[in-house]
N, C-alpha and C positions, 0 to 999 in steps of 0.2 A: 388628323380631326380629334379633337377633344370631345366626348361625348358627356353631356351634362344634362342632369334630370332636375326639373325645377319641380319642387313641391310646396307651394304657396300656403296650403293649409287653411286655417281659420283666422277670424279676427282681422288684425292688421297684417296677418301674414302676406295675402295676396299683394297689398299695397306696397310693403317694402320689396318683395321679391319683383314686382313690376319695375321698380326704379334701379334694383340691382342689374335686371336683364337690360336696362339701357347702358348701364355701365360695361356690362360684357360687349354689347354692340359696340362701344366705342372701342375697346380693345381688339376686336375683330377688325374694325376698319383702319385704326392707326397703329397697330403692333403687330401686324402677320401674325394673327391668331386665327384659327378657325374653329368654330363649335358647331357640334351637331345637338340642338337643344330639343329636348321633349319635355312636356309637363304633363302632370297628373294630380289625382286627389289624394288626400291623406287626413286623418283626424274626422273632426264632427262633419265637414262637408262630404267627405266619403262616406260614412256612415248614412247620411240624409240621402246619398245617390245609390248605393250600393248595399246599404245594410251592414257593413263593416268598415271599422277605421283604416284598414290597409288590405287593399285586394291582392289576389296572387298576381294579377296582371301588373298591377304598379309594382310589386316586389321584384317581378321579372326584369322590369325595367330599371330598378335600383340597382340589381346585382350586375347588370349590363353595363351600368355607366361608369365612367371614369371618376366622376365626382356628382354628388348630389347638393344642390342649394335649398335649404330647408327654411320655411318661413316660421309658422307657430301653429299650435294646435289648442283647441279647448275653447270653452265657453260655457256660461251658467245654464244654457238651455239643454245641454247635454250631461249635466250633473246627474238627473234622476236613472241614467242609464245603467245597466249592470256592469259590473266592475271590467268585463271582459270586452266591452263594447265602447268604453269610453274612448274620447280622442286621443287621449295620450298613449293608449295601447298600440296605436299605429306607429308612433316614434318608437316605442320600446321594441316591435317587432323589426323595425329597421335596424336598430342597434343589435339586436340579436341575430337575425338572420344574416346580417353583413359581417358579423363579429367584429363590431366596431369598439375594441376594448380599451381604448385611449383616448380620453377627451381632454384636450388642450383648452384651457380657458386663462386668456391674458387679462391682467388687470391693470391697464396703462392710463396714467393720468397726463391728458394732453394738457400743456401750460396754460393753454387759454382757458381751461377749465378748472385751474386749481381752486379758485374761488366759488366754484358750483359745489364741491363736496361739502358734506355735512361735517367734515373734520376740518381743523385749522389748514391753511395754505402750506405752512411749513411742515406739516405732517405728511400730505400728500404729493406736494410739488416734487417732479421727478420720479414717482411711482412707476415701476416695472416689474410686475410679478408675474409668473407663468404657473397657474395650478395645473397639475396634470393627476387627472381623475380617472380611476379605473371604472369602467362603464357597462361591463357585462356581467360582472359578478355582484356578490354581495347581498344585502338585504332585499332589494328589488326583483332579483331574480331566484333568490333561495326557495327551496321546498321543504316543508310544507309550507304554503299560504293559503290559510283557510280560516274561515269563520265557522264555528261550531257551536251547538246548543248543549249545556250541561245538563246533567240530570235534576239540578234545582232550578232549571229554567234560565239560568244567566247566559249569555253569549260570551265566547272565548274567541279572540281573534290571534292567530299566529303569523308573524312575518319570520322568516328564517335567515340568518346571517351566515353564508358559507363561502369561504375562500380556500383555494388549492393553492399549492406551492407554485405551479405552473403560472396561475393567473397572476400571482404577486410578482414573479421573477419577470415576466413580459413588461409589465407595466413600470416595474423600476428601472428596468434597461432603457425604456422610453424616457423616463425622468432624467436618468444620467446622461444619456445621449444629448439631448436637449440642452442640460446643463453645461456640457462641454462647448455649446456654441454660445454660451452666454457668459456667466461669472463663476461657473465651475462650483456651484454650491445648491446643494440639495437638503431640504427638510422633509422628513416623512413623518405623517400624522396618523395616529390611530389612538385607541384606547386599551393599551396593554395591561392597564392596572385594573380593568375591570372585565375585559373581554378576551376569549381564548383566540378568537380570530385576530385581535391586536397583537396578542403575544407571537402569533405565527407570522403576522405580518412583519413585525419588527426583526425576528430572526431571519426571515428570507431576504428583507432588503439590506441587513447588515452583511450577510453572505455573498450576495451579488456584488456590493459595493467592495467587499474586500477581495474578491477573485478576480473582478474586471475593471473596476472604476475606481482604483486607489488615488487617481489624480484628482477627483473630484471630492470635496469636503462634504460629509454627510453628518447630519445631526438628526436626533428624533424629539418629537414633542407630542404631547398628549394633544387630541384635537381639541378639547375645551379650551386649553391653555393658549393653543394656536388661535381660536376665535378672539379671546382677549387680546393677545399680542397683534392681531391684525387691526384692531381700533387704537391700540396704544403706540405702537412703533412698525407700521407696515414695511418700511423701507429696510428693515433688517432682513428681510426674506428675497430669494430670486426664484428658485423653482421649488414647489412644494407638490409633493406627491402623497396621494391619499386615497382612500377608498370610495366606494360609489356614493354611500349615504353621506358621509362626511364631505366629500368633494362636492356634492351637490349644494349643501349648506354654506360651506366656507367660500365657494367661488361665488355665490350671490352676496355675501358679505363683502368680499373683496372688491366686486363690482361697484357696490355701492360707495366705496371709498373714492372712487373716480369721478363721482359726481351724478351720474345716471346710468341706471342698468340697460337703457336704450342705446348705450354707446359702444358696447362691446361685443366682440364676434366670439365664436368657439369653432373648434374643429374635433371632430370624432374620426379616429383612424384605425384601420384593421391592420392585420400583419400583411407584410409585402410578399408577393408570390416569389419563391425562390427562383423560378424560371423566367418569369415574364417581368418581374420587378413591379407589377401592377398591386396597387394598394387601395382597398375600399375607403371610402371617404365622405363624409357628410358634413357640411358646413351651415351653421345656423347662428343667428343672433341670440344671445341667451335671455332676452325680454320674452314675455309670454304674449299671449294673443292679444291683450288689451282690449277687450270687446267694448269697454265704455267709449272709447274714440275709434273704433273701427267704422270705415266708410267716410270719415269726416276730413280727411288730408291732413291729420295732425300728427300723424306717427313719424318718429325719428328713423330715416332709413340707413343712418351711419353704420350701426351695428350690423346690417345685413350687407352693406357695401364692404365693410370691412372683413366680413367673412369670405367675400369673394378675393380679398386679398390674401388671407390665409390659403383659400383654394389654389390661387396663382403660385403661391410659394411651395406648398406641399404636395400638391397632386400634379400640377404642369412644371415645376422646377424653375419658374419664371420669377427669380428673385428681384430682378430689377423692376420688372413691372408690378410686384406687389409692394416694393418700396415707392415706386412712383404714385400707386393709388393711395397708400398711406400719407404720404406728403401732400398729396391734392387734399386729403380730409384736413390735415393738420393746418394747411393754408387756409381753407374755408373757415375753420374754427377761430384762427389768428386774426382773421379779416373781420370778425366779429356777428358772423351768421350763427343764428341758433333756431332749432326746432322749440316748441312749447317746454319739452320736458327739461332742458337745459338753458332755457332763457333766463338772461340776466339784464340788470338796467344798464341803458343805453347801448344794446345789442340790436341787430335787426333780425325780427323773427320771421321765419320761412315756414311753409307747409311742406308736406312730404315730397311733393313733385320739384318745389321750388329749392329745396335743399339738393336734391339729387342734380337737379340742372346745374346750380352752383359748383357742384364738385366736379361736373362734365366741362364746365368753363375753366376751372382750376387744371384740370388735365390737359386742356388744349393748350394753356398757357405754358404749363412746364414742358409738354411735348416740344413746343416752339423755342424753348430755350430761353 
């Protein structure tokens, strides 16, 4: 029995999670899979209900789950809240308490959407990048993190960038292991020219590569140069490994190369238990809560559905089922079905539920042979 916790969150999160749950039902019915599914609140809706963006009871369910499917959190109505109570703190607590240190963000351009990118089709056609982002260290978690008032009345805000050797080693190993399953090329991005954490990052990644992964090609790049190269010639990259802050920014940039940030999934993984092999994991679309379209049936559910495909692959070891779901999405796009965010001339526009229904029909057809 696969234990799954659904955390729809805010904005369009409940809509895309609801459609992904329908896809889960298809696999339970058609692919000999059984799921024990629970659902709980996180983010702004949790604050409105319980006064906190992440309750201890929800966290207990998260710690017991084999995988978490997460929607989105946040919205302008919660912007005035104190920092510790903002919806995003719920997601950060999940990452911290589950020790989800490795964030995998693929940037894959479906052939049917190569004209939807803001870059020329020949630049993005066939794009297949995997960004491996360190997720529990760096400036988002470093201490001190504070705002103080100086003697002259000015305010000073401090965020601290901190990395240890072990944090860098473990994320580097994830990147190298994944590269072995792909094109055996890793690019490591940092700012070693101006940041001491960047110097340590480069030193540690180089040492791990030399000692354990000499069969994989490794190169280094400054993060700002990588940002430029992603829009100049993105297909030169295969696996990119970088820290928390740079990974946040660069993965969003890479996502836009594919035509829409609403198309792309992500996985956040912890370390495998040495005895049981169990691995904490959270899967989420990388789009935000999109409050401007929430409740209107306009959201694109594909990123969340593809996050389920990553869940099938990494948490449940169902490689063939993951590929089946990805193929179904690809077929739907090739047949000209689009949601509003990826709409193109001559295509068929669908709402959130309709798009999920079309993916389910594609799954039926593929399963039937």
